C-alpha positions, 0 to 999 in steps of 0.5 A, a space after each residue: 199763053 204768051 211770052 215768058 214774063 216776070 212779075 214783082 210783088 211787095 208785102 209789107 208788115 210789122 215785126 212778128 206779123 206773119 210775113 214768113 208764114 205768108 211767103 211760106 204759104 205762097 211758096 207751097 201754092 207756087 209748087 202746087 201750081 208747077 213751080 219747080 224752084 223757090 229761092 228765099 233770100 234772107 237777111 244779111 246776118 247769120 242769125 236772120 238767115 238761120 231763123 228763116 231757113 229753119 222756119 221754112 223747113 219746119 213749116 213745110 215739115 221737111 224734117 218730119 216727112 222724108 217723102 216730100 218733093 222739096 229738096 232744101 239747099 242752104 247756100 248751095 255750093 259747087 258740090 250741089 251743082 250736079 244734083 241741082 242741074 239734075 232736078 231742073 233737067 227732070 222738069 224738062 224731061 217728058 219721060 219723068 212723071 210729075 210725081 217724080 219731079 222734085 222741087 228746089 228750095 234754096 235758102 241763101 243769105 243776102 250777101 253778094 258772094 253767096 248770090 254770085 255763087 248761086 248764079 254760077 251754079 244756075 248758069 249750068 242749067 237750062 232755065 228756059 221754061 222753068 218758072 221760079 219764085 224768088 222771095 226777098 225777105 228783109 227786102 229793105 236790107 241791102 237789096 235797094 240800089 244804094 248807088 242809084 244817085 250815082 247812076 250805078 248799081 250796088 253789088 248786092 242789088 246787081 247780083 239780085 238782078 242777075 239772079 232774076 234774069 236767070 229765070 225767064 219766067 
């Protein structure tokens, strides 16, 4: 199969053109194909964050169906660490059946401190062989490296890179 690799894609669309539904569909397809982790990095404002998190959870029917494999975490904190680690460990444990494995849906605001906190939580996990889909909604907001001309890296950009580096796949 070859060594683990990462791929980057870009979707561009007009306002209210269906981008959120498109990446929700891609997330569902990724889970159907064995991805145990989906991380959605929303915009920088609380309103955009709440709107994206609610749309995802509604479109995936997470509030209607309690039998879903999806385990949503909004801006997880240290209290969520143990549960997140356990969900990831289940994917590495052959005795846990595929049907019993849960899927992490982590929605976070695009903020360097929130990204850093998530990176810290994921640092407790063995992520080798764990594929993840990371979606950067509003990629034009705070994601580009604003320090590139100065040969540096902006804080948010650096933390997005660190998050991606956590997952070899």
